[in-house]
Each structure stands twice: as structure tokens, then as C-alpha cells.
C-alpha positions, 0 to 999 in steps of 0.5 A, a space after each residue: 313899211 319903214 319902221 317909224 309906220 309900224 310903231 306908229 300903227 303899234 301907237 294908234 292900235 294900243 291907245 284904243 284898246 287902252 282906252 276902251 279898257 279906260 272906258 269899260 274898266 269897273 271899280 274905278 273912280 271917274 277921277 281915276 279915268 279921266 287922269 288914266 285917259 289924259 295920260 293916255 292921251 299925252 302917250 300917243 300924242 308925245 309919239 306923233 309930235 315928237 317920237 316919229 322924229 326922234 330917229 333922226 334927232 338926238 335932242 328929239 329923241 331924248 324929249 320923246 323918252 322923258 316923256 314917255 316915261 312922265 305919261 306911262 308912269 302917271 297912267 299907272 298911278 291912276 290906273 295899275 291896270 295902264 302898265 300894259 303899257 310897258 309892252 309898247 313903251 320898252 321896244 319904243 325906248 330900244 328903237 330909239 336910243 342911238 346907243 345900248 347904255 341909252 336904251 339901258 337908262 331910259 328902261 331904268 328910268 321908265 320901269 322907276 316911273 311904273 314903281 312910283 306909279 304903282 306905289 301912289 296908286 296902291 299906297 306903301 304897305 309891304 304887300 304893296 311894295 313887294 308887289 310892285 317891286 316883283 312886277 317892276 323887276 320882273 318887266 326891266 329884267 324881261 326888257 334888257 333881256 329882250 332888247 339886249 338879244 335883239 340888239 345883238 341880233 341887230 348888231 350881227 346883222 349889220 355886220 353880216 351887211 357890212 361882210 356882204 357889201 366888202 365881198 361884193 367889193 372884192 369880187 368886182 375888183 377881182 373880176 376887174 383884176 381877172 379880166 385885165 389879167 385876161 387881155 393881156 393874157 390874150 395879148 401877151 398870146 397874140 404877140 407870141 404868135 405874130 411873132 412866131 408865125 406871121 413875123 417869120 413869115 415876112 422875114 422870109 419873104 423879105 430875104 427871099 424878095 431880095 435873093 429875087 432881086 438879085 437874081 433879076 439883076 443878074 438876068 438869072 430867070 430861071 433862078 429869079 422865078 424859083 424865088 418868086 414861086 417860094 415867095 408865093 408859098 411862104 405868103 400863102 403860108 403867112 396868110 393861113 397863119 393869119 387865117 389860124 390865129 383869128 379863128 384860134 385854131 390849131 398851127 398851120 404846120 400841124 396837119 395831124 400827122 405828128 410833130 415829126 412831120 410838122 418839124 420836117 416840113 419847117 426844116 425843107 422851108 428853111 432850107 429853100 428861103 435860106 439856103 441853110 442845110 436843116 436837118 431833123 432827128 425827132 424818130 420813134 417819139 411817143 404820143 404827145 398833146 396837140 399843145 406840146 406839139 404848138 410848143 415845140 413847133 413854135 420853140 423850132 420856129 423861133 430857134 430857126 429864125 434866130 439862126 438865120 438873123 443872127 448866127 451866120 450859119 451853115 448847118 442846123 440840127 432840130 433834135 427831140 428826145 424823150 427821157 426822165 427829164 421830159 420832152 427836150 427839143 434842141 436846135 443846134 446850128 454851127 455859126 459864129 455864137 453869141 454870149 447868153 449872159 448879155 443883154 439882148 433887146 429882140 424878142 426871140 428867146 424871152 418869147 420862148 421862156 415865157 411860151 415854155 413857162 406855160 408848161 412849165 418848161 425851161 429854156 437853156 442856150 449854150 453858145 461859143 465860137 462853135 455854135 449854139 444849142 437852144 434847148 427847151 425842156 418840157 416835164 414829162 407829166 405835161 407833154 404826155 
């Protein structure tokens, strides 16, 4: 139920009670009762003609408060008991005032009107003036104290409401940002996984297919058959990696027997594909977390892919060690090398750096005409 309806009920009930009080009051002449009744009727009529529309109109509010002050003062002038109307009149002023200052002015005006009504009815004797001053002062002080208190509560409630709305808006914005960040992070993760697995497998398939074609052109059926078998193995591996990505499972190379075995299988596979001699030195490693094994395997895959595509090397070595700095995997080749300080357009080294950044790791590249070493370091507190 709205505030206006509540106030309408309050005005109706108060008017009815005061009307009964006027009729049943003894000691007052009929003229006083009629005058008080007319003032009371004007009080009620003013609400239903002006007051119910005053919340949406400043002019209506001023007109209604003016009529309210006059009718309450007139009712008190006819019958002092009508001062009871103050209990509703003061709240009405506070409800309809747009500003605290206007409410205070309206309260003071109402208090003065009631005081004048008392003096008109009781005269200007010292006792009447003292009584009037006391009643009016107490009523005014109480109305101002209660009105200011409720106004402060209302203001704090509005501020709290605004803060809640702002918090909800901020929460929605953060949720949207989090979703976008999650989507972007997942997209980057999938890009790294596809590059380090399926893309490398497809690259290997192209190279082996080219080698098989050359063998067929040379009428070397046995060598061609070997290459075709390798193509089938690589295709199966690529399919398995694709399924692992779809199901978000562990890399196919990690079968549960440790990172050393996974690196050994990787080295054997690259040796078969590229005719490059790849050795692994990763013995006596402590148990490491599965997430760290994934990072190590992916770094090794990407480093070997770079050797295959760019190094023109004949040998490569994968070395995994654990020391005070943490776990380090180094892939060294005897290729032509490159300048690590120059910009490169490939995704490989950048993808490795991003993957290592997720585990607070670091990527270092040393290269010269004698070969290249790509070294990835994972802090000890992360890999264990």
C-alpha cells in the first residue's frame, strides 16, 4: 500500500475521531463546536483535494501546507482540544516537504498557528501565555527532533539503496569481465594446445608424406611403406590429441608412467619423423605434479618443433634437472642458430612463454652459430 493511501486512511480516521470528540465534548458552546467542526471538515477536505496531489507538485504542497496551518490553528481557536490534530499535521508537513528546510518552516508555521489559536481561545493572561508557550514549544521540539531523525534514516536508506544498486551494477560488470576473461583465457589455452599438439602432428605428417613421395618417386617401396606406417602412427596420435582436447583430459603422451617415459617416446617419435638424433637425459627425477608434467612435455614438443623447422640440426638433447632454482628443461641442438633479440612472427616461443607464465616459470634462449638452447625453468614451489 502506497504512502498516500496510508495518509488518506490516517486523515479519515483522525477526522472521524475528532468529530466524535467535538460532539461529545462538554463545556463548549454550540458555536465553538460548529466552528471546530467546520475547521475539521476543511482539514479533511484539504487533504483529499490538495494533499493527495501535493507529492507531485510543489505548488500543491505549498497550498496544502498553508491550508493545513490555517485550519488546525482555527480549530484550536474554537476548541483547544483540537490541538490533538498536531499529531497528524506535523508528519504531513514532513512527508510533503521537498527539503528539510521547507519542513522546518512548515513546522514552525504550524506551531505558531496553534499557539495563536490557544491565545485566541484562552486569552492573554500570564497563565494562558505560559501554558501556550509550553505546549507549543514541546510540540515543536518533538516534531523537529522526530522529523529530523526520520529524515536522516530516510536519507541513509536512500544512500544504502543507491550503494546496493551500484554494487549490483559493479557485480554485473565484474561478472561480464570475468566471463570475457574466461573466454579469452580458454581461447588462448586452446590455441596453445592446438599449436603444441595437433598443429605439430600435422606438420610432421606433411614432412613424412613428402618423404614418402620421394621414396615412391625413387621406386623404394620398402622405405615408402615405412613412411606410410609412420604417417598412420602420426595421424592416430593427432586424432588422440584432438579427442583429449575435446574431453579436456591429460595429454596423450602422459600415460601415467612419468615424464621421463613421455619425453623418451617424444624423442623416438621425432627421430623417426625427421631423421634427427634426439636423446633424453631426465633420470632420477623426483615426483612432480601432473600439471607440471604437462608444461614440461609441451615445452619439449614446441622446442623440438622449432628445431625441425628452423635449426637444420643433426642432433638434439632434452635435459631435465632439478636444482635450487627449480625444475629446468633444456632442449639443445647443433643447428645454425639465430638472434634471440630480433622479433619473430611465429607462435612457438611466445606460446611457451605464456604457458610458463601460468606457473610462474621463465623461458631463456641462448643461440649462436654452434647451436641453440631453449631453457624453461619452473619454480620449486610450483612443480612439487
